Structures are given as structure tokens and as C-alpha cells.
N, C-alpha and C positions, 0 to 999 in steps of 0.2 A: 691112201689113196682115197683121197672122199671128191664128190663132184658133186654139185647141187643143179636138181631138173627145174625144180619150180621156185618152192620159198621154204621158210625154215617152219619147224611145228610151232604151234601156238606156244607159248607160258600155258602152265595152269593155270586157274583161277586161283590157287592156293590149299595147303592140305598136303598131307601123303597122300600119293595114289597107290604106292605099289610100284613093281616093278613092269616093265615091257612086254609085249607079246611076243612070242619067236614061234614061226613057221617056220621049220626043217626039217628032211629026214637024213643029213646030210651031219654023221657020227662027228665027224673031224669038227665039222663048224658050229656043231652044236656045242662042241665043249670047249669052242673058245670063247662062243656067245656067252656060255654060264659062267668061263672063268672074269669075262669082262664085265658081268653082271653080280658078280661075288667083289669087284674090285672096285664096285662103284655104288658097294652096300643096296641095292637091288636085289629083287626076287622075283623072277621072270613069271610066266608061261607059257607052255612049251605044245607047239601043234603041230601036226605034220601036214595039213590042211587048213582050209579058211573054219574058225569056230561059227559054230552057233551062239546065238546068244547065251542059251540054257543050259549049251554044250558043256559036261566035263574033261579037262585036258587027256591029251595021249597020254603024255607026261609032264609032273609038274615039280619043280622045283618048293613049292609052296604057295601058299594061298596069296594071292594080293589081287588085283582089281576082278571085278565081276567081270567072267566070261564074255568074250564077245569081239568081232573084229570093229565093231565102231565103237566100244565102251573102251580100249586099251587106250593110256596117254601117249604108247610109243610102242609102233610094228616093228620087227626087224624080220625081214624074208627072206630066207637063202634062196642065194640062186639056183640052185635047184627046185625050187618049189613057186618058181615062180608064174611057171604057166597052171600051175591049179589054183593059183590069187588070179589069175587073169579073167578078168568080167565081173569082180566084186565089188561092190559097192567104192565106191572115190570116195579119200578120207585125207586129210592131212596126218603128217607126222610119220610117212612110212618110210623106212629105210628100205636099200634091195645091199644084201651084202652077200661078196664074193669073196673066193680067196685066187680065184685066177687073173695077177694080172696083166695078161697078153691078149683078155675076151673082149673084142670091142662090141660083140652082141650084147653084153650089159647094158649098154644106155639104150639101145631099143626095148628090149624086156623094162628095164624100171618106167619107161615112157608107157610102155603098155596096163601096167599096173599101175600107175599115178605115183609113183614111187616119189618125194620128193630130192633125197638125195641117193647119190651111188656109193658103194661104201668098200673099199678092197683091202680086206687083213693080209698082213699085219699093221700095213704103212699108217692106219687110218683108227688104229687102238684108240687112244689117247684120245682124239673128238668122241668117239660113241664112246666109254667110261665116264665123259663130261656130258652127254647127251642122257646116257640112262642116268646119272647123280642126277639130271634134272628133274627127271619124270618123279628118280626114289624121294627126291627132297621136295617136292613141292613147289616147285619156283611160282612164285605169283608175280605181283609187281613188286619192280625192284625196290630198294631205300631212295626215298630223296638226299642226293651228297652233294653236301655243301665244301668247300675248302673257305677256309679264310687264311688272308697272307696279310703281314705289313708292309707299309709302304714304304716305312723307312725301319729300321731296328728301335725297339721302343714305342712300338705305334699302338700294341694293345691286342695286338691280333689274338693271340694264345688267352686273356683274358672273354674276350669276346670267343672263341672260339668254345671254352667252357659253359658258358654262358648261353649258350645255343643249345647246345648240348642238354645241359642242366633243365632248362625250359622245355626241349623234347619229352623229354622222360618225363617231366610233372604232369603234361597234358597226356599222358596214358601212351605214349607210342613208341614203340622198342627202339632204343638209339645207342648209337655207336658211337664213342670220341676217340680218334685217332692222333696220334701225335708222329707227325710225319718229319718231326725236326730230330736228329739223336742228338744233335748240339743244344737244345734246347732245353735241358733240365731236368723232360719228363713232366710230362702234367698230370701224371697220377700225383705227383708231390702237390701239386695247385689244388687240388682236391681231397689231400689229405690220405692219401692210401698207395702212400710210398713202400708201408709193410706188408700193403693185402696180397693174396693167394691167387696167384693165376700167372699167365705166359704173359711176357714180354716181346719187343719186337724181333730180339736175336733168337729165342726158341724157332723163328719161322726163315730164317737165315738161307736152311737148306731144303726148305720145302720145293717139290716140284712138282707142276702141273695142278690138278685139283685139289684146294683146300673145301671140307667140309662146312657150309654157314653153321649148322647148329652146332658142330664138334666146336668151331672157331668161337660163336657165341659163350658154348658151357666153360671153354680153357680162359677164358679172359676174367680180369680183375670186376668186380660189380660195385662201384661207388653210385652213391645217392642216385637207385634205380637207374643204373645207365651202364653200358660196357665201358672197358675204357683198353685202349691198344699203345702202350707206351713203350718208354726206354726203360732200359733198369741201371743202374749205377758203378757197372763194369766198364771194360774197355771199349770204345767204339767200334760197333759189329756191320759190315757193308754188308746189306741185306740185297740180296742182287735183283735187278727190275723183274724178273719174270714172278721171284718172289711176292714181290709187289704188287704184282698183277694179279697170280691168284689170292692173295688177302682180301686184297679189296671186293673183288669179285665176288668173292664169299660173303663178304660183310653187306655187298647189295643185294642180295638173291634174299638175306632174311628180311627185306623188307623195314618200313617205319623210315625210321633217318640216320643218315652217318654222317658228323659231320670232322674234318681234318681242319688239323694246324699245320698249314704249311711254312716249311722255308723259305727265306726271301731268293736263295741260291736256289738255280735249275736244273738238277741235275738227269742222270735217265732213270732213276729211280723218282725223284719227284715230275716225272714227264708219266710214267706211268698211273700216278695216281689223279691227274691233273684230267688227263683221257678218260677217266672216270668219274669224272664231275659233273653235275647237273647246271649249278651256279658256282662261283666264285665272289669273296667277298673279299675288295683290297680295302684295307683300313690304313686311314692318311690321315694323319693330324692337319690341321688349317693352317700350315706355315709353308713358304714357299718354297723353302730347300725340300720338305718334306713330300710336296708335291712334284717338284721336278728329282726325287729318289724315286716317288713312286711310279712317275711317266716311265723309268729307265723298265722298273718290276712288270708294270703293267704290257708294256714291249714284249719282253721274253714270256710272260703267262700267254697272252693272247696269240702266240703260236701256237699253241695247242688246246688253251679254253675258250670256247667263241660267247658264252655266257660271265662277261667279268663286268660287278656292279663295283661302284666306290660306296664307301662308308667312311664318312668326315666323323673326326673330330677335336671341337673348340681347346683351348680359344683360337681364334680365329685372329690369325693378320691382319693388317687395317686394308682394307679394298677387298678379304676375302669373307664368300660364305660357304654354305653347301654346294648350292648349284654354281658357284664360279670353279670351285676345286672340279667337278664333276664335267664343267666345259672344257676348263685345258687339259682334262685328264684324257677330252673325249669319251668317255664311259657314261651310262644310265646312273642314277641316283638310287641307291636304294638305303639311301636315310642317313641321321646323323647320330653317331653313339652318347648317350645319357651319360654326364657326369655325376658318376656313382662310386660311393666308397671302397676302396680295393679292387677298382679297374685296372691301374696301373703298375698296382704292386699283387706283388703273393700273397694270397693268405693262409692261415692255418688249417684249411682246407673243413675246418666243422663249418665254414657256410662259407661254400664254393660261390664265385660271381654269378651272378643272378637265381641264387636262395631263396633272395628275399621276393617270394610272387606279385608282392603289390610294388615293387622297388622301380625306377625309371629304366633300369636296364632287362630287366625281367619282360618288361610290357613291350619295350623295343624288341629284344626274341621273338614274342609271342605274335608280336605285328606280323615281324618278318614271316616268320611257319605259317599264318593265316595266310598270306600273299602268296607265300611260295609254292604250298600244298595246291591252293585252289591252280594255280598256274600249271604247275606241272599234271596236275589228275591225280597227286598221290596222297597219303595219308594211311596207307594199311599201316596197323600196328604191327 
């Protein structure tokens, strides 16, 4: 069981920070907390009471952050130590941990020490592992995450998604391209990396709980200076929504940019992806039938994603232009995808979409990133 008192502790500014500070004399509780730290890949500092800034730990599982109550990125206070902590300088990121499910007084003690959360073991173990892992991983600004979806089949969404990711990587941002369509043939093929070593989606089908961002990045194929999570050419494997959520959350924690190529059908797994997007781009050929089809896609996507924008692609039917398409769909206009060789057909991967830095497609993508990163305040590599 977990409960919030005031607010979540802030994300770290970036970089690995080490593990949490543990304050307890309860040996059984300490064993549990050390076990959870190990599961999260973190090395904690352990004290029996509030440490001074320069104090050596009463016991320690290893060297982490420089000692001190205020310096620790996360503080886990055992319920037995609450009275010893009372009166200490208030700070964010304090969790009061108990093993007594039936003690109502734990909430009062949490208020007295200024704790953000009350956590009762064993029910709150997964929450705590996630929080400790965030500390160990040095979570900073999450990645700007953009989804691209076609208003109809053959709209060019996959090609635009590849071009956005290739352009982001060329601009020096940590970049990940995610293929969310198991029936699309694999974006690694479009990038010429179908034989590249690394994991594909089926390898994550059994994922439960948290996926490490660094481990995810290192496990994926690297193509054209970006990481790619695609599908293999084997039997179609269903990836459960919790696994999709865990993988996308791990990708976002690494910062930079994440581009997701979305299928037009919205199932539970795709809904998990949509929930983690910052911006969605709906690619719409400027034809009346395509606009009608895109309206149905937009209605389904809009139930989950708040920021959905239209990207048009010519040639235009009589009476249509980019602004009219956006008006008909009642969506903001993100721009018009320029015509460029290779936009609507697969390439051999040697020169993927957007590879030509001076080409019109790369310019479109670069201008999109410039605007989007300013709007969201993103851009951490």
C-alpha cells in the first residue's frame, strides 16, 4: 500500500546519483529495503538516525552519494526511526516505510516528519522499486515523444516517422524510433537494418514491472545513429499492454526524442503508447476520401491523445489546400510534407528518409523539431 501526503519528489537534474538514504534500526525492515534497492540496481547509504553532512554511515551497502540528509536524492525512513527524524530540516523526497498494515498512526508520523509518501510493505514494493530505480538511473527531463499515424493506408506515416528520427539523431539528440505496428513489415527494413543485432518487440512480451532505460537503449539495434525498436519476421507475438507501457516509459526516461510509428487501429497496446505521447501527427493525403477516413482515425486517437496535429501531403484535390484539410478535421496544422523521392516507397536503407540534410523532407523535420522542442522546453540529449 502507498499513500501520498503532499507531492511527488522532483526528478533529478540528470546523471547517475547513486542510491537512497535509509534511516532505520529495524533489521527486518532494513533487509527488505536492501533487497528492493538491489532489485532496482541502486546502492544505498544506511544510517540509524539523521546523518550529518560529513558523517560516515553507521552501516553502508557501498559508496553512493556524499552523505547528508539534504544531499540524498531519496530518503527512506523506517517507521521505527520517525521520532528520531522529527524536527529535521523539511525536504522533498522523503518516504515513511512501515510493515504494519493496521497502524493508523503511521499517517500522523508521516506528517510530523514531512514525508511525501507513506508506504506499507509488502504491498508497495513495486512502487518503491520504481522510485529507487529512478534515483539510480538519474532521471532528468523525459524525452519529447511524437507519434505519427496515417489518416489512411499508404499515407506515408512510416516514412515520415523514420525521417523525423533520422533528423533528430543528425541534430545530436539521443533518438529512438519505435515501430508500434506489428503488421507493418518492420521499420528496421526501411532503415536497412533487418539483420542488425539487437532485440525486437517479441523479446519484451514477457516484461513485467519496470524496464531499465539504459538497458533498453543498449539492447536495441543502432541504425543511422539512432536506436530502433521494431518487429522481427517471425510469427506475430502479442505484446501485453503492461509490457508496452513499461518499454515506452523506459524509452522516455532516457531523454532526447522518441518517435513512434502508429498503426491506424487502436487496441489496448496502442492506447498505452498514445497515453505517453506529447504530440501526435496525423498524415493526411489531400483527397476528400482520405480526409473522411482521417476524420475517423482522429476521433479514435483524440479520445486518448490531447495534442493531435494534421500534416498534409499533396497533390491536392480541387478545392482543398492544407488549411482547408485542417479545418475539415478541426485539428491544428503542423505543416505540409514536401514531395521527395522515397517518401512513399520503401528504400534500400542506405539512404533512409530524411538522410539528405539539405533535402526538403529533412528541412521539414528539422523545422518541426525546432518548434516542438521550444514549445515543450525539451531538447536534452
